[in-house]
N, C-alpha and C positions, 0 to 999 in steps of 0.2 A: 503493499499501499503506499500511496505519496507521503514522503515526509510533509506534505502541506496539511495532511489530516492525523498523520499518527508521529509520537516523537518517543525516542528512547528515553527510559530513567534507568539509572542505576544507582542501586542501593552497595553501600557500605564497600563498592569496588569488586564486587562479585559478582551480581546478577544484573541482568539485564532484561528489562519488558519493554514493551510498547503500550501506550495509552494513548486514547484519541485527545487530539488537542480541544480543550473547549471551545475555541473559536472555529471549529472546520463545520463546515456546511451540515445540517441535518441530511441531505440527500445522500453524500458520500458517507456518511455513518450507515444510513440504510443500507445500501448496497455493500457496504462490509457486511454485515450481520447478515443480508439476504445471501451471500454469498459464501461464508465460513458455516455458518448454520445450516442454509438451505442443501449444500454439498454434502452434507454429514462429517465433512472435515474435525467439527467440533460437536460437542455435545453439548446442546444452549439448553438443555432443561433446567438448571440454575437460575437462569436469567428469565425465565418466563412465570408468569404469575403464579404466585405461591412457592416460588423454587428459593433455595437460600439464600440467591444472591441477588434477587429481584430488587430489593431496597437497595441502593436507591435506583428509581425508577427513571432513568434519563436514557438517551442515545449513546451519551460520552461514555457512560459508567458500562452500559452494556456492550457496547463495543470494544473496550478495552478489555473486559471480560474475556471476551471471544478471541481478542488477537492473542 
């Protein structure tokens, strides 16, 4: 995914992960979710209503989870 929509975060110099940029346009976050969750590459049940990671219910949070 383009750096315009996701950024890498480093914790204690050891782990790297991607998070959705808060300023990213919703359409790009939605497309990301549709791709990774729809293709079966990621189990997205945790970000579905009632799932363990559903709250915070935001596109940025859910796209970050999926990435």
